[in-house]
Backbone bond lengths (Angstrom), bond angles and torsions (degrees), N, CA, C in turn:
res aa  C-N    CA-C-N  psi(-1)  N-CA   C-N-CA  omega(-1)  CA-C   N-CA-C  phi
1 M - - - 1.479 - - 1.595 109.16 -
2 P 1.429 116.41 148.35 1.482 117.12 -178.59 1.570 108.30 -59.42
3 R 1.224 122.60 149.09 1.436 122.29 178.20 1.526 109.64 -82.17
4 P 1.349 117.35 154.78 1.498 119.80 177.96 1.520 111.31 -58.58
5 K 1.335 116.14 146.21 1.410 123.84 179.40 1.587 107.04 -61.37
6 G 1.368 110.11 135.31 1.443 114.14 -177.44 1.465 119.60 92.42
7 E 1.375 115.22 -14.56 1.450 119.03 -179.28 1.504 108.40 -74.56
8 V 1.415 112.59 139.56 1.448 119.82 -174.22 1.500 105.17 -74.37
9 D 1.359 115.96 141.77 1.449 127.40 176.50 1.548 110.06 -66.36
10 S 1.255 120.64 137.27 1.477 123.19 172.95 1.524 102.52 -114.17
11 P 1.361 113.51 167.14 1.539 113.07 -178.69 1.539 110.62 -64.02
12 Q 1.333 113.63 -30.24 1.500 115.00 -178.38 1.488 114.56 -70.15
13 Q 1.392 110.77 -40.59 1.529 115.46 173.93 1.487 113.00 -61.39
14 R 1.296 116.63 -42.13 1.440 118.29 -176.96 1.528 110.41 -70.39
15 A 1.319 118.71 -29.30 1.394 122.37 178.91 1.499 108.65 -76.12
16 T 1.288 122.75 -37.29 1.425 126.76 173.01 1.532 115.91 -61.13
17 E 1.346 110.18 -38.56 1.554 117.61 176.87 1.575 106.16 -66.99
18 M 1.307 117.62 -49.02 1.417 120.36 -178.85 1.484 114.31 -59.93
19 V 1.291 119.95 -46.58 1.450 126.08 172.99 1.578 112.53 -56.83
20 A 1.330 112.39 -44.40 1.527 113.58 177.21 1.561 110.48 -61.16
21 R 1.325 117.13 -37.48 1.424 117.58 -174.07 1.617 105.61 -73.39
22 I 1.216 117.48 -40.12 1.452 117.82 173.88 1.470 119.48 -60.27
23 I 1.330 115.39 -36.69 1.525 122.72 170.92 1.486 107.88 -68.90
24 L 1.378 115.26 -44.82 1.582 114.22 -179.30 1.532 113.50 -56.71
25 E 1.291 117.30 -36.62 1.442 124.69 -175.59 1.528 110.03 -68.30
26 R 1.360 119.57 -16.63 1.484 119.83 -172.10 1.532 110.35 -110.64
27 K 1.327 114.99 158.26 1.454 123.86 -177.14 1.543 105.87 -92.75
28 P 1.325 116.27 154.97 1.404 123.13 169.43 1.519 108.23 -59.23
29 G 1.424 116.50 131.17 1.390 123.02 -175.93 1.496 112.24 101.91
30 E 1.307 118.61 -16.51 1.456 122.07 178.93 1.589 108.44 -85.90
31 R 1.440 109.49 151.13 1.481 115.43 -178.36 1.541 109.56 -80.48
32 L 1.307 114.73 141.61 1.483 117.98 177.53 1.470 106.34 -88.70
33 P 1.309 123.82 144.63 1.401 124.86 171.07 1.502 110.70 -51.30
34 N 1.311 112.76 145.39 1.545 116.97 179.78 1.549 113.20 -73.04
35 I 1.295 117.85 173.52 1.428 120.70 -177.23 1.603 110.16 -52.91
36 G 1.411 113.80 -50.36 1.442 113.22 -178.81 1.397 116.67 -59.75
37 E 1.384 117.63 -41.31 1.481 117.04 174.64 1.477 116.71 -65.62
38 L 1.304 116.51 -29.85 1.500 122.55 174.07 1.599 111.15 -68.11
39 R 1.337 111.08 -43.23 1.461 116.63 177.85 1.582 110.75 -58.35
40 T 1.320 118.02 -42.31 1.427 123.81 -177.49 1.460 110.14 -69.16
41 A 1.419 117.86 -42.13 1.423 120.71 -178.40 1.512 113.88 -70.59
42 I 1.345 116.51 -35.57 1.403 118.20 -176.27 1.540 118.76 -98.77
43 G 1.436 109.23 -23.28 1.521 114.53 178.56 1.535 116.37 81.00
44 V 1.241 116.85 35.35 1.471 123.82 175.70 1.467 111.61 -128.72
45 G 1.342 112.29 176.41 1.542 112.94 179.94 1.487 110.32 -83.23
46 A 1.315 109.56 172.49 1.563 118.33 -179.89 1.550 111.70 -59.22
47 G 1.353 113.48 -46.98 1.414 121.35 -179.16 1.509 115.19 -53.61
48 T 1.411 114.18 -39.83 1.444 120.26 -179.34 1.510 110.24 -69.14
49 I 1.397 115.67 -43.84 1.489 120.58 177.53 1.511 108.59 -59.50
50 Q 1.380 119.96 -46.62 1.505 119.55 -178.15 1.499 110.72 -62.56
51 K 1.437 116.74 -35.06 1.443 116.40 -174.82 1.594 107.92 -72.64
52 A 1.334 115.25 -30.09 1.505 119.30 -178.29 1.544 106.19 -67.64
53 L 1.326 115.58 -50.58 1.509 120.83 179.01 1.581 109.91 -54.89
54 L 1.300 116.74 -45.42 1.507 118.35 -176.91 1.567 108.60 -69.08
55 E 1.333 118.97 -35.37 1.456 121.63 177.17 1.610 109.24 -62.26
56 L 1.298 115.33 -49.64 1.483 119.43 -176.51 1.571 110.09 -62.77
57 Q 1.368 116.15 -33.53 1.439 120.25 179.90 1.580 112.23 -76.22
58 N 1.370 117.04 -36.26 1.384 124.74 -179.49 1.525 107.66 -67.73
59 D 1.314 119.29 -37.32 1.417 126.39 -178.91 1.521 111.65 -79.25
60 K 1.344 119.38 0.52 1.415 127.44 -179.72 1.646 112.28 59.48
61 L 1.356 113.78 35.16 1.442 115.50 174.78 1.525 111.53 -93.52
62 V 1.397 117.91 -10.41 1.370 122.19 178.01 1.441 112.00 -157.07
63 V 1.393 116.28 143.07 1.438 121.43 172.39 1.569 106.21 -114.16
64 L 1.311 114.34 127.34 1.487 120.30 -176.23 1.537 108.28 -121.93
65 A 1.339 108.95 148.88 1.406 113.41 178.98 1.606 108.37 -133.28
66 S 1.316 116.91 133.67 1.423 120.04 -179.74 1.512 110.89 -98.74
67 K 1.332 116.13 132.16 1.498 123.84 178.53 1.493 111.49 -116.40
68 Q 1.286 116.63 120.70 1.512 119.56 -171.92 1.512 111.78 -56.43
69 R 1.351 109.15 130.30 1.487 118.90 -177.03 1.500 117.58 66.44
70 Q 1.308 114.95 -1.33 1.545 120.10 -179.36 1.580 112.42 -107.89
71 G 1.322 111.18 -30.83 1.485 114.48 -178.13 1.559 114.06 117.57
72 T 1.310 114.88 -168.01 1.519 121.21 178.10 1.474 110.71 -104.52
73 F 1.319 118.10 129.61 1.530 124.85 -175.40 1.546 109.37 -115.68
74 I 1.344 109.75 147.34 1.490 118.36 177.25 1.556 106.24 -82.05
75 V 1.361 116.73 122.40 1.491 126.24 177.58 1.473 105.16 -89.44
76 E 1.403 120.69 -60.50 1.369 125.22 -175.47 1.499 106.59 -142.22
77 K 1.417 118.56 156.91 1.395 117.48 177.86 1.631 104.35 -149.82
78 N 1.285 113.61 150.15 1.503 119.93 177.72 1.592 104.19 -102.09
79 I 1.263 113.18 103.66 1.494 113.61 -174.36 1.498 111.69 -72.52
80 G 1.378 120.75 -27.21 1.411 119.52 176.36 1.617 114.13 -65.02
81 G 1.345 109.50 -44.85 1.448 115.92 175.00 1.446 114.27 -64.53
82 L 1.305 121.73 -47.35 1.330 124.30 176.94 1.462 112.79 -57.93
83 W 1.351 119.58 -42.12 1.415 122.13 175.77 1.477 112.25 -55.98
84 A 1.287 114.43 -46.11 1.470 119.24 -176.30 1.514 106.90 -63.61
85 I 1.277 121.21 -56.30 1.394 120.20 -173.73 1.491 118.47 -66.07
86 S 1.332 116.57 -19.40 1.427 123.97 -179.22 1.474 112.99 -80.79
87 G 1.288 111.91 -5.60 1.615 118.43 -177.55 1.417 116.99 70.41
88 Q 1.338 116.03 28.26 1.574 119.46 173.71 1.465 110.39 -70.51
89 P 1.322 119.48 147.94 1.401 122.90 169.49 1.572 110.61 -78.35
90 P 1.370 115.31 166.63 1.424 115.44 174.90 1.553 111.47 -53.74
91 L 1.365 113.93 145.04 1.439 118.87 -179.24 1.518 106.55 -78.65
92 S 1.381 117.10 122.46 1.409 122.14 179.09 1.545 110.84 -98.78
93 V 1.338 111.31 131.65 1.538 120.24 178.92 1.487 106.87 -111.81
94 I 1.305 120.34 127.79 1.367 122.08 177.98 1.594 105.97 -109.39
95 M 1.355 111.32 127.41 1.535 123.78 -168.58 1.457 106.47 -118.91
96 P 1.501 112.39 161.08 1.461 112.25 165.49 1.501 111.57 -65.61
97 L 1.345 112.96 168.70 1.502 115.76 178.99 1.580 105.78 -59.11
98 P 1.400 116.64 136.40 1.448 118.45 -174.42 1.633 116.62 -78.58
99 L 1.372 111.67 58.03 1.394 119.59 -174.46 1.665 108.37 -90.01
100 S 1.301 118.07 -2.81 1.403 113.76 -177.33 1.588 108.91 -132.18
101 W 1.362 116.29 162.89 1.399 118.03 175.19 1.544 112.96 -69.09
102 E 1.254 118.39 -31.43 1.455 119.56 177.11 1.547 110.03 -63.52
103 F 1.339 120.53 -41.18 1.460 122.99 -176.02 1.588 107.44 -72.60
104 Q 1.273 115.11 -44.74 1.544 120.54 177.02 1.601 108.01 -58.45
105 G 1.285 113.31 -43.42 1.482 113.81 -178.22 1.530 113.36 -69.94
106 M 1.273 117.07 -35.97 1.460 119.98 177.61 1.532 108.45 -65.83
107 A 1.274 120.74 -43.43 1.462 122.53 178.09 1.535 110.94 -60.70
108 T 1.385 114.46 -43.68 1.410 116.83 178.72 1.581 112.05 -62.08
109 G 1.324 113.45 -44.66 1.474 118.95 -178.53 1.562 110.74 -64.14
110 L 1.294 122.81 -41.18 1.362 126.13 -179.82 1.620 107.74 -69.09
111 R 1.345 118.01 -43.35 1.404 119.84 -179.31 1.560 110.19 -64.74
112 D 1.345 116.99 -38.25 1.429 118.52 179.33 1.579 112.78 -69.23
113 A 1.318 116.11 -37.53 1.476 118.71 174.85 1.517 114.09 -63.19
114 L 1.169 114.87 -47.56 1.547 121.61 175.14 1.569 110.78 -62.40
115 D 1.236 118.33 -39.44 1.532 117.20 -179.04 1.599 103.14 -71.52
116 Q 1.175 124.08 -36.08 1.468 119.24 179.20 1.476 115.69 -61.19
117 H 1.434 114.53 -27.55 1.467 114.77 171.93 1.476 114.21 -101.94
118 N 1.376 118.92 21.37 1.488 126.84 179.85 1.504 112.39 52.53
119 I 1.294 113.60 38.32 1.459 115.51 175.20 1.525 107.61 -95.09
120 P 1.427 121.30 112.93 1.474 118.33 -178.97 1.508 110.87 -66.13
121 S 1.233 118.09 140.69 1.459 123.56 -173.93 1.532 111.74 -148.84
122 Y 1.286 116.44 156.63 1.438 124.02 170.64 1.582 110.09 -142.15
123 F 1.360 113.79 154.39 1.400 115.08 -179.63 1.590 112.20 -119.92
124 V 1.272 110.50 139.86 1.478 116.68 176.19 1.421 108.32 -122.33
125 F 1.280 120.59 166.85 1.519 124.28 -175.55 1.400 109.08 -133.62
126 G 1.380 115.99 126.64 1.403 125.52 179.37 1.510 113.50 -124.25
127 H 1.293 119.50 135.55 1.428 122.23 -176.50 1.556 109.70 -87.05
128 G 1.417 117.49 120.80 1.401 120.68 176.62 1.521 106.78 105.06
129 S 1.295 115.54 133.66 1.466 119.29 177.92 1.553 112.10 -68.00
130 A 1.362 116.35 -32.25 1.351 121.44 -179.61 1.594 113.72 -65.54
131 Q 1.315 113.77 -39.66 1.474 121.84 171.79 1.521 109.37 -60.06
132 R 1.323 116.62 -47.15 1.457 120.23 -178.51 1.559 116.37 -61.94
133 S 1.397 110.26 -35.92 1.460 118.10 179.07 1.508 108.12 -67.18
134 R 1.406 118.14 -36.41 1.416 122.19 -173.12 1.579 108.80 -70.92
135 A 1.338 112.65 -30.59 1.540 120.66 178.13 1.547 106.38 -63.35
136 I 1.272 117.72 -42.69 1.439 120.84 176.75 1.483 114.80 -68.41
137 A 1.369 116.87 -46.02 1.499 119.44 178.26 1.485 112.10 -60.08
138 S 1.316 118.85 -31.46 1.426 121.54 -173.13 1.581 111.31 -99.38
139 A 1.287 113.30 8.06 1.438 126.26 177.61 1.585 115.99 57.30
140 L 1.364 110.28 31.99 1.480 118.22 171.41 1.518 109.86 -76.23
141 S 1.297 114.82 -30.31 1.504 120.14 -179.23 1.563 108.70 -131.80
142 F 1.241 116.54 166.86 1.521 119.31 -178.64 1.532 110.14 -103.59
143 V 1.358 114.57 -36.26 1.502 121.94 -175.66 1.527 111.62 -134.20
144 A 1.333 115.44 131.28 1.454 119.37 179.35 1.503 106.75 -116.07
145 V 1.276 116.00 133.69 1.527 122.68 176.22 1.575 108.45 -100.32
146 M 1.349 115.58 123.06 1.438 117.75 173.40 1.552 108.87 -152.57
147 S 1.274 115.78 178.47 1.487 117.31 176.71 1.579 112.93 -68.13
148 A 1.337 114.81 151.16 1.500 110.52 175.15 1.438 112.82 -64.82
149 H 1.313 116.76 -26.83 1.507 117.71 176.87 1.564 112.37 -63.93
150 A 1.333 117.54 -40.95 1.357 121.30 176.68 1.571 114.64 -71.38
151 A 1.335 109.67 -41.38 1.465 116.65 177.72 1.514 112.20 -57.51
152 N 1.283 113.46 -49.70 1.547 115.67 -175.37 1.620 110.51 -62.81
153 A 1.320 114.27 -36.90 1.499 117.14 172.23 1.503 114.58 -60.48
154 L 1.474 116.30 -47.09 1.325 117.14 -171.57 1.554 118.47 -75.69
155 V 1.391 112.47 -34.93 1.405 116.60 179.48 1.567 111.43 -67.14
156 T 1.345 115.87 -22.12 1.486 122.08 176.15 1.532 110.65 -64.66
157 K 1.344 107.50 -41.58 1.518 119.49 -174.13 1.587 109.09 -81.49
158 T 1.336 116.96 -27.79 1.494 116.26 -170.44 1.601 104.17 -124.81
159 P 1.271 119.40 92.37 1.497 124.60 -170.68 1.465 111.31 -63.54
160 Q 1.343 125.63 -20.26 1.408 124.25 176.07 1.527 117.88 -76.69
161 L 1.328 111.57 -2.34 1.553 119.39 -179.88 1.483 105.86 -105.58
162 C 1.310 114.94 157.75 1.454 124.96 169.10 1.586 114.36 -150.16
163 I 1.258 111.90 155.87 1.571 116.93 176.54 1.509 106.65 -87.66
164 H 1.361 112.21 120.16 1.422 117.91 177.81 1.522 108.31 -79.87
165 S 1.333 121.96 -44.75 1.473 120.97 173.86 1.504 108.17 -159.36
166 I 1.365 110.20 154.78 1.485 120.40 176.09 1.506 104.46 -118.67
167 L 1.353 111.60 130.97 1.475 119.69 -176.68 1.549 108.63 -93.12
168 T 1.369 112.91 -177.27 1.367 119.64 -171.82 1.583 111.86 -70.67
169 P 1.245 116.97 160.68 1.509 121.93 178.74 1.558 105.50 -64.82
170 G 1.219 117.22 145.19 1.430 123.73 -172.96 1.543 117.52 87.47
171 S 1.394 113.71 -5.96 1.426 118.39 178.56 1.514 114.36 -78.06
172 Y 1.369 117.96 -19.36 1.383 126.70 179.48 1.547 110.96 -107.89
173 Y 1.262 119.94 -54.60 1.454 125.81 168.42 1.526 108.29 -120.66
174 A 1.268 117.78 124.47 1.416 123.06 179.14 1.619 103.26 -71.46
175 A 1.381 114.12 156.64 1.408 117.02 -179.86 1.550 108.62 -65.44
176 G 1.339 111.81 135.88 1.476 119.15 -179.11 1.479 118.40 76.71
177 S 1.364 114.98 2.55 1.528 118.80 -174.55 1.564 108.11 -85.49
178 V 1.360 119.96 -15.77 1.453 118.83 176.39 1.479 108.09 -88.16
179 I 1.305 118.15 125.24 1.479 122.78 -172.06 1.633 104.56 -132.95
180 V 1.361 107.63 174.90 1.534 118.27 171.45 1.457 106.88 -108.44
181 V 1.358 120.90 143.56 1.378 121.77 178.58 1.486 107.15 -131.82
182 A 1.344 120.38 143.55 1.453 124.90 -174.32 1.596 109.72 -159.16
183 R 1.311 112.56 163.98 1.461 114.77 178.23 1.524 114.11 -83.86
184 V 1.328 113.98 -20.30 1.487 117.58 175.02 1.581 113.00 -131.16
185 P 1.306 117.96 162.32 1.511 116.29 179.34 1.491 113.40 -56.91
186 R 1.333 115.56 160.29 1.442 119.71 -177.10 1.551 115.17 -55.36
187 D 1.292 113.48 -36.65 1.454 117.92 -174.85 1.568 110.79 -75.04
188 Q 1.319 114.09 -10.73 1.522 120.62 -177.44 1.490 111.29 -103.38
189 L 1.300 119.89 1.07 1.482 122.48 -177.98 1.558 109.02 -68.66
190 P 1.222 118.35 151.99 1.465 123.47 177.87 1.578 108.13 -63.08
191 K 1.287 115.70 154.93 1.443 115.91 -177.31 1.559 115.58 -63.91
192 N 1.276 109.52 -26.82 1.593 117.14 176.19 1.539 105.63 -128.29
193 P 1.398 114.85 74.24 1.488 113.82 -176.96 1.447 112.86 -67.45
194 R 1.321 115.00 157.32 1.359 123.70 171.28 1.602 108.31 -88.10
195 V 1.390 110.02 117.71 1.431 119.29 -170.91 1.501 111.80 -105.46
196 G 1.393 115.69 119.86 1.401 115.98 175.72 1.372 118.06 -65.86
197 I 1.360 122.57 137.44 1.428 121.84 -177.95 1.550 106.87 -149.21
198 D 1.420 113.84 137.64 1.403 124.13 -179.82 1.547 108.76 -103.82
199 R 1.361 117.46 97.38 1.459 116.84 -178.76 1.444 113.70 -75.06
200 H 1.304 123.37 0.40 1.399 126.25 173.23 1.621 111.20 -77.93
201 S 1.286 111.74 -23.93 1.454 121.54 -178.93 1.494 116.38 -99.55
202 L 1.285 120.94 108.52 1.481 117.67 -179.83 1.517 111.88 -60.38
203 D 1.361 117.15 -35.98 1.418 120.69 179.80 1.453 112.51 -61.27
204 H 1.391 114.21 -48.01 1.530 120.00 -179.56 1.453 115.03 -62.04
205 V 1.299 113.16 -43.82 1.515 118.68 174.29 1.496 109.87 -56.87
206 A 1.384 124.46 -50.76 1.422 127.33 -179.53 1.456 110.33 -59.24
207 L 1.321 116.44 -45.39 1.594 121.33 -170.05 1.581 103.35 -68.85
208 T 1.324 115.22 -42.06 1.398 121.01 -172.38 1.561 113.74 -68.13
209 Q 1.429 110.21 -40.50 1.446 117.43 -178.43 1.528 110.30 -71.52
210 I 1.384 116.07 -30.17 1.504 116.46 176.22 1.481 110.32 -73.36
211 E 1.283 119.52 -39.47 1.553 117.74 -175.97 1.485 106.79 -82.93
212 F 1.319 124.00 -30.32 1.532 122.78 -176.31 1.551 105.49 -134.98
213 P 1.321 114.69 74.30 1.515 115.64 170.93 1.586 116.94 -67.66
214 D 1.230 113.08 140.12 1.455 116.14 171.88 1.513 111.19 59.33
215 N 1.355 116.27 48.50 1.440 119.93 -178.79 1.519 108.49 -114.67
216 N 1.306 115.20 177.35 1.498 125.82 175.12 1.438 110.27 -80.21
217 Y 1.394 119.65 83.47 1.374 122.32 -178.19 1.488 114.13 -75.33
218 V 1.340 114.60 140.29 1.524 122.17 -179.80 1.547 106.67 -121.88
219 D 1.251 124.10 125.32 1.485 130.41 -167.22 1.670 99.58 -78.01
220 V 1.283 109.47 120.61 1.507 119.70 -179.02 1.484 109.47 -141.25
221 S 1.368 119.10 130.69 1.422 121.27 173.13 1.613 109.36 -62.88
222 Y 1.291 115.40 134.80 1.459 119.47 -174.26 1.533 111.56 -51.87
223 A 1.363 117.26 -49.49 1.390 123.22 -179.24 1.446 116.14 -57.04
224 H 1.405 117.74 -22.25 1.425 124.17 -176.90 1.543 113.92 -102.73
225 I 1.325 115.74 6.69 1.465 119.20 -176.29 1.582 111.02 -56.41
226 P 1.365 117.93 -49.74 1.513 116.60 178.16 1.539 112.51 -53.39
227 A 1.337 116.94 -47.86 1.417 121.73 177.79 1.497 111.64 -60.07
228 A 1.320 117.17 -38.89 1.500 118.20 -176.13 1.515 107.54 -67.25
229 L 1.284 118.23 -40.07 1.543 121.53 -174.51 1.526 104.75 -72.78
230 I 1.317 121.61 -38.74 1.496 118.52 178.16 1.418 116.07 -63.93
231 N 1.406 115.05 -36.86 1.438 124.58 -178.06 1.565 111.84 -85.84
232 G 1.337 117.40 2.54 1.406 119.17 177.53 1.619 119.28 74.30
233 V 1.311 111.05 18.93 1.467 117.74 176.10 1.487 109.98 -69.65
234 C 1.345 115.90 -39.46 1.461 120.37 179.91 1.498 106.01 -139.79
235 D 1.406 115.78 166.77 1.395 120.36 -177.46 1.561 114.10 -100.77
236 V 1.333 114.32 -27.24 1.521 117.08 -174.62 1.558 101.97 -155.76
237 A 1.347 111.70 158.76 1.419 120.05 170.90 1.558 113.14 -162.98
238 V 1.363 112.41 163.42 1.494 115.20 175.91 1.590 104.65 -87.45
239 W 1.329 113.56 147.50 1.485 120.69 -170.22 1.485 108.20 -145.26
240 H 1.272 113.35 164.07 1.549 119.84 176.71 1.455 108.15 -126.91
241 H 1.363 116.29 135.57 1.561 121.35 -175.25 1.536 104.45 -51.04
242 S 1.343 112.02 136.16 1.484 119.08 -177.26 1.551 108.66 -93.34
243 A 1.344 113.60 156.81 1.435 120.96 -179.91 1.537 107.02 -111.47
244 L 1.334 120.28 9.29 1.469 120.36 -172.35 1.560 109.41 -107.40
245 G 1.298 118.98 24.81 1.405 121.41 173.64 1.614 112.38 70.01
246 L 1.239 114.23 22.07 1.515 120.71 177.79 1.476 107.82 -84.62
247 S 1.374 113.76 112.55 1.522 118.33 175.17 1.491 108.71 -93.21
248 L 1.270 119.05 108.60 1.433 123.05 -177.18 1.548 108.15 -67.05
249 N 1.349 118.03 -38.78 1.397 118.79 176.83 1.614 116.61 -61.03
250 H 1.224 111.27 -30.73 1.470 116.92 179.18 1.490 110.17 -75.93
251 Q 1.318 120.68 -12.27 1.395 123.33 175.87 1.531 110.54 -104.76
252 E 1.325 116.64 21.47 1.457 123.31 178.37 1.481 110.06 66.99
253 L 1.237 120.00 34.61 1.451 122.06 179.49 1.627 105.72 -117.38
254 I 1.274 114.42 146.38 1.478 123.00 -175.56 1.570 107.41 -116.85
255 T 1.276 115.34 137.81 1.482 124.09 173.52 1.499 118.23 -120.03
256 W 1.286 113.11 152.54 1.495 119.62 176.76 1.514 107.82 -155.12
257 P 1.410 115.13 153.74 1.418 114.30 -177.87 1.468 116.60 -70.83
258 L 1.353 118.88 161.99 1.470 121.06 171.43 1.504 110.28 -46.81
259 S 1.303 121.20 149.91 1.390 120.47 175.16 1.638 110.36 -65.09
260 E 1.284 113.86 145.80 1.449 118.92 -167.42 1.511 111.27 -60.02
261 H 1.370 114.83 -40.19 1.516 117.45 176.53 1.478 111.89 -63.40
262 N 1.281 118.51 -44.19 1.439 122.79 -175.62 1.630 108.09 -66.34
263 A 1.269 109.32 -46.83 1.619 109.69 -179.39 1.531 109.58 -60.74
264 S 1.267 120.87 -29.86 1.519 121.42 176.62 1.490 113.94 -65.42
265 L 1.370 117.75 -19.60 1.394 124.23 -177.06 1.583 112.11 -79.14
266 L 1.361 112.23 -23.54 1.443 118.25 179.26 1.498 117.82 -68.59
267 T 1.298 116.42 130.53 1.482 117.73 -175.79 1.566 107.49 -91.13
268 N 1.330 111.48 168.67 1.549 117.12 179.33 1.491 108.10 -62.85
269 E 1.286 122.24 -31.52 1.472 120.02 -177.37 1.559 112.45 -67.05
270 M 1.230 121.85 -16.17 1.469 125.58 173.23 1.558 105.54 -72.84
271 F 1.258 118.83 -35.02 1.516 122.73 -173.76 1.475 115.39 -95.62
272 S 1.332 115.59 -9.64 1.462 119.15 -177.24 1.507 111.48 -101.00
273 A 1.324 112.25 139.35 1.586 120.30 179.60 1.551 106.06 -81.22
274 A 1.311 111.81 144.24 1.527 115.84 173.19 1.527 104.13 -130.31
275 L 1.414 109.09 148.19 1.435 118.54 172.47 1.531 110.45 -105.74
276 V 1.324 112.28 124.50 1.496 119.89 -172.15 1.414 106.29 -114.54
277 I 1.418 123.47 130.74 1.413 129.60 176.21 1.505 107.59 -130.96
278 A 1.366 111.78 173.98 1.541 114.76 175.51 1.503 109.36 -81.34
279 K 1.326 116.10 141.63 1.455 118.46 -177.73 1.424 117.05 -59.81
280 D 1.341 121.14 -25.22 1.382 123.85 179.91 1.537 117.61 -97.57
281 N 1.317 112.47 8.95 1.535 119.07 -179.50 1.485 106.60 -95.64
282 A 1.363 112.89 81.13 1.523 122.12 179.35 1.462 115.12 -59.91
283 I 1.353 113.46 -35.06 1.494 119.86 -172.64 1.535 108.62 -74.93
284 T 1.302 117.16 -42.57 1.529 117.59 177.03 1.527 107.17 -63.92
285 R 1.241 116.90 -44.98 1.453 121.13 179.64 1.580 112.92 -55.27
286 A 1.334 113.27 -41.40 1.423 117.68 174.90 1.513 118.27 -65.33
287 V 1.291 116.43 -37.95 1.428 123.72 176.01 1.558 111.53 -68.78
288 L 1.331 120.10 -43.01 1.478 122.45 178.00 1.511 107.03 -65.68
289 D 1.428 119.33 -34.21 1.471 121.84 176.32 1.508 112.08 -59.08
290 D 1.429 113.09 -36.60 1.433 114.31 -177.80 1.469 117.30 -83.97
291 I 1.305 120.18 -28.31 1.447 117.35 179.53 1.546 112.91 -73.53
292 S 1.289 117.03 156.52 1.510 120.38 177.52 1.519 113.10 -87.74
293 L 1.267 115.67 110.17 1.425 116.60 178.69 1.534 111.07 -75.07
294 R 1.332 116.15 -21.10 1.440 118.02 175.49 1.615 108.66 -67.38
295 E 1.272 117.67 -32.03 1.476 120.18 -177.83 1.555 104.72 -77.46
296 V 1.378 116.85 -37.94 1.409 119.69 175.70 1.502 109.62 -51.72
297 L 1.348 118.53 -51.79 1.433 123.46 -176.91 1.642 109.93 -60.93
298 A 1.355 114.13 -40.97 1.449 118.68 178.12 1.511 112.79 -55.06
299 V 1.285 107.82 -50.35 1.517 112.55 177.28 1.571 113.71 -63.03
300 Q 1.293 116.20 -36.25 1.441 118.44 176.25 1.516 110.71 -60.68
301 Q 1.297 117.50 -47.13 1.469 122.82 177.52 1.548 112.39 -55.91
302 Q 1.281 115.38 -42.23 1.470 122.11 177.93 1.527 110.04 -58.35
303 V 1.334 117.29 -40.00 1.479 119.14 -179.23 1.545 110.55 -75.85
304 V 1.274 114.30 -39.50 1.499 121.17 -179.81 1.488 108.20 -62.12
305 S 1.343 120.76 -38.15 1.504 123.23 -173.67 1.536 111.87 -89.15
306 G 1.376 112.99 -4.05 1.426 118.34 174.57 1.470 112.28 86.96
307 K 1.446 117.26 9.05 1.555 115.64 -178.67 1.536 109.83 -88.22
308 R 1.298 118.11 -4.71 1.507 123.64 176.50 1.424 113.44 -140.52
309 L 1.291 114.15 136.26 1.534 114.73 172.86 1.499 111.43 -75.33
310 P 1.353 121.39 147.03 1.400 124.04 174.29 1.462 110.09 -70.00
311 S 1.354 115.09 141.68 1.494 121.42 173.84 1.526 107.42 -152.17
312 Y 1.337 113.58 120.00 1.474 118.71 178.79 1.515 109.12 -154.55
């Protein structure tokens, strides 16, 4: 069990924490380092290592099996209990701003999956995939959610990051959810309209340049696009259906879908969510390996369809 706050570490407690982390990083079926390897890694005696292993097994945090001449293997593990005893902080997930049902549903699904494994977590929201990737690279968060399109571009530029998983199309942008919004109908737009673009968002730049190539771009934060249109800062912009009860029509704004030709140019990676982590964060990788991403998507769909309220 986790020790009370303020209690002084003992060599045995530190060894138990370190052994818990080493087990947490590995999958069931993998071999555990032998006593000598654990002694070298942790810097304590063999008896201390053996006592740590016995404690974790007695607390039902891990089931181990020894195979003659092959070593000791992990049969089962309790990732929530191991997380607690290893002294890990809550798992921080950084998400896009929760302006859509897809994003709220993704946060709800991830929170639900982590809760099922008793992994403490909290969610923060950062505008722009580049900002979210920096949060992972600087260890401010453990998992970043972004589109697969943005993730592929960013991990190429930031070698310490990697993509843990790419989810199904529609998990980031649902089909038909990307639209164009303007103050006037399409046929009444100026010949060279001022197009709002958020250069902090790789997705918004790509979507905007596909729908409005070689136009008069105006830098606008994505969240402020409706206000920018109403105040005449720009004439038109690409937008994503909102989950916050914002009625664009009630604010004298008009919407229409992306042109059919341009929509056909978009690849699945634009519409698929990706989970990005630090390459060397083996514990977070192990946790994501253990949760069911299929269940995460099922919860997301419940939120998107209105069958479940978002909670994260």
